[in-house]
ZAMIBA-167666 format. One record per residue (C-alpha): z, y negated, x; residue number from 1; residue in three letters. Coordinates in nm, 3 decimals. Example, Ala and Ser with C-alpha at 12.3 -4.5 7.8 and 13.67 -1.06 7.14 Angstrom:
% residues 2
<node Z="0.780" Y="0.450" X="1.230" marba="1" rodo="ALA"/>
<node Z="0.714" Y="0.106" X="1.367" marba="2" rodo="SER"/>
***
This chain:
% residues 233
<node Z="0.267" Y="-1.491" X="3.852" marba="1" rodo="MET"/>
<node Z="0.625" Y="-1.364" X="3.871" marba="2" rodo="ALA"/>
<node Z="0.575" Y="-1.157" X="3.557" marba="3" rodo="TYR"/>
<node Z="0.459" Y="-0.861" X="3.766" marba="4" rodo="PHE"/>
<node Z="0.790" Y="-0.865" X="3.949" marba="5" rodo="GLN"/>
<node Z="0.952" Y="-0.795" X="3.613" marba="6" rodo="GLU"/>
<node Z="0.745" Y="-0.481" X="3.558" marba="7" rodo="LEU"/>
<node Z="0.913" Y="-0.148" X="3.641" marba="8" rodo="PRO"/>
<node Z="0.748" Y="0.105" X="3.874" marba="9" rodo="ASN"/>
<node Z="0.607" Y="0.453" X="3.829" marba="10" rodo="ILE"/>
<node Z="0.555" Y="0.718" X="4.097" marba="11" rodo="LEU"/>
<node Z="0.183" Y="0.783" X="4.087" marba="12" rodo="TYR"/>
<node Z="-0.003" Y="1.063" X="4.274" marba="13" rodo="PRO"/>
<node Z="-0.127" Y="0.913" X="4.598" marba="14" rodo="SER"/>
<node Z="-0.501" Y="0.857" X="4.628" marba="15" rodo="LEU"/>
<node Z="-0.479" Y="0.762" X="4.996" marba="16" rodo="ILE"/>
<node Z="-0.710" Y="0.993" X="5.200" marba="17" rodo="PRO"/>
<node Z="-0.453" Y="1.017" X="5.480" marba="18" rodo="SER"/>
<node Z="-0.175" Y="1.147" X="5.255" marba="19" rodo="ARG"/>
<node Z="0.030" Y="1.429" X="5.410" marba="20" rodo="ASN"/>
<node Z="0.110" Y="1.639" X="5.104" marba="21" rodo="LYS"/>
<node Z="-0.062" Y="1.718" X="4.775" marba="22" rodo="VAL"/>
<node Z="0.252" Y="1.614" X="4.588" marba="23" rodo="GLU"/>
<node Z="0.285" Y="1.283" X="4.771" marba="24" rodo="GLU"/>
<node Z="0.340" Y="0.989" X="4.535" marba="25" rodo="ARG"/>
<node Z="0.355" Y="0.614" X="4.577" marba="26" rodo="ILE"/>
<node Z="0.534" Y="0.356" X="4.360" marba="27" rodo="PRO"/>
<node Z="0.304" Y="0.128" X="4.162" marba="28" rodo="VAL"/>
<node Z="0.365" Y="-0.126" X="3.890" marba="29" rodo="LYS"/>
<node Z="0.356" Y="0.008" X="3.535" marba="30" rodo="ASN"/>
<node Z="0.107" Y="-0.240" X="3.392" marba="31" rodo="ILE"/>
<node Z="0.118" Y="-0.060" X="3.056" marba="32" rodo="PHE"/>
<node Z="0.478" Y="-0.162" X="3.001" marba="33" rodo="LYS"/>
<node Z="0.470" Y="-0.477" X="2.789" marba="34" rodo="ARG"/>
<node Z="0.718" Y="-0.690" X="2.600" marba="35" rodo="ALA"/>
<node Z="0.637" Y="-0.854" X="2.268" marba="36" rodo="LYS"/>
<node Z="0.830" Y="-1.133" X="2.103" marba="37" rodo="LEU"/>
<node Z="1.061" Y="-0.998" X="1.833" marba="38" rodo="ARG"/>
<node Z="0.948" Y="-1.093" X="1.483" marba="39" rodo="SER"/>
<node Z="1.289" Y="-1.240" X="1.398" marba="40" rodo="ASP"/>
<node Z="1.276" Y="-1.464" X="1.707" marba="41" rodo="LEU"/>
<node Z="0.914" Y="-1.551" X="1.633" marba="42" rodo="ASP"/>
<node Z="1.027" Y="-1.705" X="1.304" marba="43" rodo="GLN"/>
<node Z="1.344" Y="-1.866" X="1.440" marba="44" rodo="ALA"/>
<node Z="1.268" Y="-2.239" X="1.449" marba="45" rodo="ILE"/>
<node Z="1.603" Y="-2.303" X="1.618" marba="46" rodo="THR"/>
<node Z="1.488" Y="-2.122" X="1.933" marba="47" rodo="SER"/>
<node Z="1.150" Y="-2.291" X="1.981" marba="48" rodo="PHE"/>
<node Z="0.980" Y="-2.626" X="1.996" marba="49" rodo="ASN"/>
<node Z="0.613" Y="-2.696" X="1.941" marba="50" rodo="TYR"/>
<node Z="0.417" Y="-2.812" X="2.241" marba="51" rodo="TYR"/>
<node Z="0.063" Y="-2.947" X="2.282" marba="52" rodo="THR"/>
<node Z="-0.127" Y="-2.824" X="2.587" marba="53" rodo="ILE"/>
<node Z="-0.307" Y="-3.112" X="2.755" marba="54" rodo="LYS"/>
<node Z="-0.650" Y="-3.090" X="2.913" marba="55" rodo="GLU"/>
<node Z="-0.652" Y="-2.866" X="3.220" marba="56" rodo="GLY"/>
<node Z="-0.291" Y="-2.749" X="3.191" marba="57" rodo="MET"/>
<node Z="-0.227" Y="-2.388" X="3.299" marba="58" rodo="ARG"/>
<node Z="0.070" Y="-2.176" X="3.187" marba="59" rodo="PRO"/>
<node Z="0.243" Y="-2.230" X="3.523" marba="60" rodo="ASP"/>
<node Z="0.211" Y="-2.607" X="3.483" marba="61" rodo="VAL"/>
<node Z="0.370" Y="-2.586" X="3.137" marba="62" rodo="VAL"/>
<node Z="0.651" Y="-2.370" X="3.276" marba="63" rodo="ALA"/>
<node Z="0.714" Y="-2.616" X="3.559" marba="64" rodo="GLN"/>
<node Z="0.737" Y="-2.904" X="3.313" marba="65" rodo="GLU"/>
<node Z="0.964" Y="-2.719" X="3.068" marba="66" rodo="LEU"/>
<node Z="1.179" Y="-2.501" X="3.291" marba="67" rodo="TYR"/>
<node Z="1.133" Y="-2.657" X="3.636" marba="68" rodo="ASP"/>
<node Z="0.996" Y="-2.323" X="3.756" marba="69" rodo="ASN"/>
<node Z="0.623" Y="-2.246" X="3.758" marba="70" rodo="SER"/>
<node Z="0.691" Y="-1.872" X="3.802" marba="71" rodo="GLU"/>
<node Z="0.823" Y="-1.861" X="3.445" marba="72" rodo="LEU"/>
<node Z="0.469" Y="-1.893" X="3.311" marba="73" rodo="ASP"/>
<node Z="0.511" Y="-1.544" X="3.166" marba="74" rodo="TRP"/>
<node Z="0.786" Y="-1.680" X="2.937" marba="75" rodo="VAL"/>
<node Z="0.535" Y="-1.928" X="2.793" marba="76" rodo="VAL"/>
<node Z="0.281" Y="-1.651" X="2.737" marba="77" rodo="LEU"/>
<node Z="0.521" Y="-1.398" X="2.584" marba="78" rodo="ILE"/>
<node Z="0.663" Y="-1.667" X="2.355" marba="79" rodo="SER"/>
<node Z="0.315" Y="-1.688" X="2.200" marba="80" rodo="ASN"/>
<node Z="0.225" Y="-1.318" X="2.235" marba="81" rodo="ASN"/>
<node Z="-0.067" Y="-1.415" X="2.460" marba="82" rodo="ILE"/>
<node Z="-0.216" Y="-1.119" X="2.645" marba="83" rodo="THR"/>
<node Z="-0.562" Y="-1.254" X="2.734" marba="84" rodo="ASN"/>
<node Z="-0.566" Y="-1.597" X="2.898" marba="85" rodo="ILE"/>
<node Z="-0.943" Y="-1.642" X="2.872" marba="86" rodo="ARG"/>
<node Z="-0.950" Y="-1.582" X="2.498" marba="87" rodo="ASN"/>
<node Z="-0.611" Y="-1.714" X="2.391" marba="88" rodo="GLU"/>
<node Z="-0.544" Y="-2.015" X="2.616" marba="89" rodo="TRP"/>
<node Z="-0.740" Y="-2.340" X="2.568" marba="90" rodo="PRO"/>
<node Z="-1.020" Y="-2.395" X="2.819" marba="91" rodo="LEU"/>
<node Z="-1.071" Y="-2.726" X="2.996" marba="92" rodo="ASP"/>
<node Z="-1.393" Y="-2.918" X="2.940" marba="93" rodo="HIS"/>
<node Z="-1.592" Y="-2.762" X="3.225" marba="94" rodo="ASN"/>
<node Z="-1.477" Y="-2.405" X="3.158" marba="95" rodo="ASP"/>
<node Z="-1.550" Y="-2.446" X="2.788" marba="96" rodo="LEU"/>
<node Z="-1.903" Y="-2.562" X="2.866" marba="97" rodo="HIS"/>
<node Z="-1.960" Y="-2.262" X="3.094" marba="98" rodo="GLU"/>
<node Z="-1.825" Y="-2.032" X="2.824" marba="99" rodo="TYR"/>
<node Z="-2.059" Y="-2.185" X="2.565" marba="100" rodo="LEU"/>
<node Z="-2.362" Y="-2.145" X="2.793" marba="101" rodo="LEU"/>
<node Z="-2.267" Y="-1.783" X="2.849" marba="102" rodo="GLU"/>
<node Z="-2.225" Y="-1.723" X="2.476" marba="103" rodo="LYS"/>
<node Z="-2.516" Y="-1.928" X="2.337" marba="104" rodo="TYR"/>
<node Z="-2.757" Y="-1.903" X="2.634" marba="105" rodo="ILE"/>
<node Z="-2.893" Y="-2.259" X="2.618" marba="106" rodo="SER"/>
<node Z="-2.795" Y="-2.620" X="2.547" marba="107" rodo="GLU"/>
<node Z="-3.022" Y="-2.626" X="2.241" marba="108" rodo="SER"/>
<node Z="-2.847" Y="-2.323" X="2.096" marba="109" rodo="ASN"/>
<node Z="-2.509" Y="-2.487" X="2.158" marba="110" rodo="ILE"/>
<node Z="-2.630" Y="-2.780" X="1.947" marba="111" rodo="SER"/>
<node Z="-2.757" Y="-2.547" X="1.676" marba="112" rodo="GLY"/>
<node Z="-2.597" Y="-2.514" X="1.333" marba="113" rodo="VAL"/>
<node Z="-2.313" Y="-2.265" X="1.313" marba="114" rodo="HIS"/>
<node Z="-2.230" Y="-2.307" X="0.943" marba="115" rodo="HIS"/>
<node Z="-2.195" Y="-2.566" X="0.667" marba="116" rodo="HIS"/>
<node Z="-1.877" Y="-2.711" X="0.519" marba="117" rodo="GLU"/>
<node Z="-1.786" Y="-2.919" X="0.215" marba="118" rodo="THR"/>
<node Z="-1.709" Y="-3.289" X="0.234" marba="119" rodo="ILE"/>
<node Z="-1.391" Y="-3.403" X="0.060" marba="120" rodo="GLN"/>
<node Z="-1.448" Y="-3.548" X="-0.287" marba="121" rodo="ILE"/>
<node Z="-1.206" Y="-3.776" X="-0.473" marba="122" rodo="ILE"/>
<node Z="-1.235" Y="-3.971" X="-0.799" marba="123" rodo="ASP"/>
<node Z="-1.179" Y="-4.342" X="-0.866" marba="124" rodo="GLN"/>
<node Z="-0.803" Y="-4.275" X="-0.888" marba="125" rodo="TYR"/>
<node Z="-0.796" Y="-4.099" X="-0.548" marba="126" rodo="SER"/>
<node Z="-0.737" Y="-3.761" X="-0.712" marba="127" rodo="ARG"/>
<node Z="-0.873" Y="-3.466" X="-0.515" marba="128" rodo="LEU"/>
<node Z="-1.182" Y="-3.315" X="-0.674" marba="129" rodo="ILE"/>
<node Z="-1.298" Y="-3.091" X="-0.389" marba="130" rodo="MET"/>
<node Z="-1.133" Y="-2.989" X="-0.064" marba="131" rodo="GLU"/>
<node Z="-1.306" Y="-3.043" X="0.266" marba="132" rodo="GLU"/>
<node Z="-1.389" Y="-2.778" X="0.529" marba="133" rodo="ASN"/>
<node Z="-1.473" Y="-2.504" X="0.278" marba="134" rodo="LEU"/>
<node Z="-1.756" Y="-2.294" X="0.418" marba="135" rodo="GLU"/>
<node Z="-2.061" Y="-2.302" X="0.187" marba="136" rodo="VAL"/>
<node Z="-2.438" Y="-2.262" X="0.193" marba="137" rodo="ASP"/>
<node Z="-2.651" Y="-2.557" X="0.298" marba="138" rodo="SER"/>
<node Z="-2.795" Y="-2.579" X="-0.057" marba="139" rodo="ILE"/>
<node Z="-2.453" Y="-2.596" X="-0.227" marba="140" rodo="PHE"/>
<node Z="-2.455" Y="-2.853" X="-0.510" marba="141" rodo="ASN"/>
<node Z="-2.185" Y="-3.019" X="-0.719" marba="142" rodo="PHE"/>
<node Z="-2.252" Y="-3.157" X="-1.068" marba="143" rodo="GLU"/>
<node Z="-2.036" Y="-3.408" X="-1.253" marba="144" rodo="PHE"/>
<node Z="-2.049" Y="-3.674" X="-1.523" marba="145" rodo="ARG"/>
<node Z="-2.047" Y="-4.016" X="-1.361" marba="146" rodo="GLY"/>
<node Z="-2.177" Y="-4.186" X="-1.049" marba="147" rodo="THR"/>
<node Z="-2.114" Y="-4.190" X="-0.674" marba="148" rodo="VAL"/>
<node Z="-1.912" Y="-4.495" X="-0.574" marba="149" rodo="GLU"/>
<node Z="-1.929" Y="-4.439" X="-0.198" marba="150" rodo="SER"/>
<node Z="-2.025" Y="-4.166" X="0.044" marba="151" rodo="SER"/>
<node Z="-1.965" Y="-4.104" X="0.414" marba="152" rodo="THR"/>
<node Z="-1.985" Y="-3.799" X="0.635" marba="153" rodo="GLY"/>
<node Z="-1.620" Y="-3.721" X="0.564" marba="154" rodo="SER"/>
<node Z="-1.549" Y="-3.854" X="0.212" marba="155" rodo="LEU"/>
<node Z="-1.728" Y="-3.895" X="-0.118" marba="156" rodo="ILE"/>
<node Z="-1.572" Y="-4.113" X="-0.389" marba="157" rodo="LYS"/>
<node Z="-1.684" Y="-4.069" X="-0.750" marba="158" rodo="LEU"/>
<node Z="-1.663" Y="-4.278" X="-1.062" marba="159" rodo="ASN"/>
<node Z="-1.609" Y="-4.017" X="-1.331" marba="160" rodo="LEU"/>
<node Z="-1.703" Y="-4.085" X="-1.690" marba="161" rodo="GLY"/>
<node Z="-2.005" Y="-4.155" X="-1.902" marba="162" rodo="GLY"/>
<node Z="-2.271" Y="-3.917" X="-2.025" marba="163" rodo="THR"/>
<node Z="-2.514" Y="-3.902" X="-1.732" marba="164" rodo="SER"/>
<node Z="-2.497" Y="-3.592" X="-1.512" marba="165" rodo="ILE"/>
<node Z="-2.521" Y="-3.643" X="-1.137" marba="166" rodo="THR"/>
<node Z="-2.590" Y="-3.370" X="-0.884" marba="167" rodo="LYS"/>
<node Z="-2.487" Y="-3.412" X="-0.520" marba="168" rodo="ILE"/>
<node Z="-2.498" Y="-3.199" X="-0.208" marba="169" rodo="ASN"/>
<node Z="-2.149" Y="-3.255" X="-0.052" marba="170" rodo="PRO"/>
<node Z="-2.225" Y="-3.056" X="0.262" marba="171" rodo="VAL"/>
<node Z="-2.218" Y="-3.128" X="0.633" marba="172" rodo="ARG"/>
<node Z="-2.354" Y="-2.918" X="0.917" marba="173" rodo="SER"/>
<node Z="-2.114" Y="-2.787" X="1.181" marba="174" rodo="ILE"/>
<node Z="-2.277" Y="-2.716" X="1.516" marba="175" rodo="THR"/>
<node Z="-2.182" Y="-2.432" X="1.745" marba="176" rodo="ASN"/>
<node Z="-2.032" Y="-2.690" X="1.977" marba="177" rodo="TYR"/>
<node Z="-1.814" Y="-2.845" X="1.705" marba="178" rodo="GLN"/>
<node Z="-1.703" Y="-2.501" X="1.590" marba="179" rodo="TYR"/>
<node Z="-1.603" Y="-2.386" X="1.939" marba="180" rodo="GLU"/>
<node Z="-1.426" Y="-2.713" X="2.024" marba="181" rodo="VAL"/>
<node Z="-1.221" Y="-2.684" X="1.705" marba="182" rodo="LYS"/>
<node Z="-1.122" Y="-2.325" X="1.789" marba="183" rodo="LEU"/>
<node Z="-1.032" Y="-2.430" X="2.142" marba="184" rodo="ASN"/>
<node Z="-0.824" Y="-2.726" X="2.022" marba="185" rodo="ASP"/>
<node Z="-0.633" Y="-2.507" X="1.777" marba="186" rodo="GLU"/>
<node Z="-0.505" Y="-2.310" X="2.077" marba="187" rodo="LYS"/>
<node Z="-0.344" Y="-2.622" X="2.222" marba="188" rodo="ARG"/>
<node Z="-0.046" Y="-2.612" X="1.984" marba="189" rodo="ARG"/>
<node Z="0.193" Y="-2.344" X="2.102" marba="190" rodo="ILE"/>
<node Z="0.558" Y="-2.252" X="2.063" marba="191" rodo="LYS"/>
<node Z="0.781" Y="-2.291" X="2.367" marba="192" rodo="VAL"/>
<node Z="1.126" Y="-2.147" X="2.411" marba="193" rodo="LEU"/>
<node Z="1.400" Y="-2.408" X="2.430" marba="194" rodo="LYS"/>
<node Z="1.559" Y="-2.414" X="2.779" marba="195" rodo="PRO"/>
<node Z="1.901" Y="-2.337" X="2.627" marba="196" rodo="ALA"/>
<node Z="1.777" Y="-1.991" X="2.529" marba="197" rodo="PHE"/>
<node Z="1.598" Y="-1.915" X="2.857" marba="198" rodo="LEU"/>
<node Z="1.876" Y="-1.715" X="3.025" marba="199" rodo="SER"/>
<node Z="1.927" Y="-1.488" X="2.722" marba="200" rodo="ALA"/>
<node Z="1.551" Y="-1.441" X="2.689" marba="201" rodo="PHE"/>
<node Z="1.512" Y="-1.329" X="3.051" marba="202" rodo="ILE"/>
<node Z="1.812" Y="-1.095" X="3.028" marba="203" rodo="SER"/>
<node Z="1.673" Y="-0.927" X="2.718" marba="204" rodo="GLU"/>
<node Z="1.330" Y="-0.899" X="2.879" marba="205" rodo="HIS"/>
<node Z="1.482" Y="-0.720" X="3.181" marba="206" rodo="LYS"/>
<node Z="1.652" Y="-0.476" X="2.944" marba="207" rodo="GLU"/>
<node Z="1.326" Y="-0.409" X="2.759" marba="208" rodo="ILE"/>
<node Z="1.152" Y="-0.343" X="3.091" marba="209" rodo="MET"/>
<node Z="1.413" Y="-0.081" X="3.189" marba="210" rodo="SER"/>
<node Z="1.341" Y="0.288" X="3.134" marba="211" rodo="TYR"/>
<node Z="1.542" Y="0.505" X="2.896" marba="212" rodo="ASP"/>
<node Z="1.659" Y="0.853" X="2.991" marba="213" rodo="GLN"/>
<node Z="1.376" Y="1.111" X="2.985" marba="214" rodo="SER"/>
<node Z="1.242" Y="1.407" X="3.182" marba="215" rodo="SER"/>
<node Z="1.056" Y="1.162" X="3.410" marba="216" rodo="ASP"/>
<node Z="1.352" Y="0.927" X="3.450" marba="217" rodo="TYR"/>
<node Z="1.454" Y="0.841" X="3.808" marba="218" rodo="ILE"/>
<node Z="1.621" Y="0.504" X="3.756" marba="219" rodo="SER"/>
<node Z="1.601" Y="0.209" X="3.519" marba="220" rodo="LYS"/>
<node Z="1.320" Y="0.066" X="3.730" marba="221" rodo="ARG"/>
<node Z="1.142" Y="0.387" X="3.829" marba="222" rodo="LEU"/>
<node Z="1.009" Y="0.704" X="3.666" marba="223" rodo="LYS"/>
<node Z="0.776" Y="0.983" X="3.764" marba="224" rodo="GLY"/>
<node Z="0.434" Y="1.072" X="3.623" marba="225" rodo="THR"/>
<node Z="0.232" Y="1.387" X="3.568" marba="226" rodo="TYR"/>
<node Z="0.058" Y="1.518" X="3.883" marba="227" rodo="ASN"/>
<node Z="-0.246" Y="1.737" X="3.803" marba="228" rodo="PRO"/>
<node Z="-0.273" Y="1.846" X="4.168" marba="229" rodo="ARG"/>
<node Z="0.053" Y="2.038" X="4.142" marba="230" rodo="ILE"/>
<node Z="-0.016" Y="2.211" X="3.808" marba="231" rodo="SER"/>
<node Z="-0.385" Y="2.262" X="3.878" marba="232" rodo="GLY"/>
<node Z="-0.482" Y="2.128" X="3.535" marba="233" rodo="VAL"/>
***
């Protein structure tokens, strides 16, 4: 991942046993230096397209397809403010199954009920009576005057009118598996920087990764750090 080449260095007190001097330092990457997408760019629809991550695609594969350079995977990640690949990038089928076994311990628990949601309800004129996917208790009931015209696992159609009161339970169970698959699939839609803006994006990122003048400043790509061996604290 070429992102680490973009990180500036710090001079850190050497931990090598064979060091010659107590004040000896070695340059290491400053992994705490991080860039975040500017909020104004984040909302700029002219700079980004939406992209759907296909099964098994890694950030470097996306970068290769978009920018003809797999080492620009960090551009894909920063464009979506992704800092943790495992939690914020969609898993492929096998990795998702391993994650579910780790989280839920057994196959039976994976198939267990996570929560309950409403089923969409419309009337005889196709007017919306109740939204779907609202989280409710399993015993949630809905009362109305009229009859049920048809009912499936995803839609209930009512004939409203009359004097008789009907009570229904417009609820479906969502398993742990269904819940996790939905969360995983939601991660597949990401924003990607349009190639026309790539050069400006990289230039600005290099500027952000440069150090400002300070007491530890050595150069734009290097600064010193506190050495407790010298001060004795």
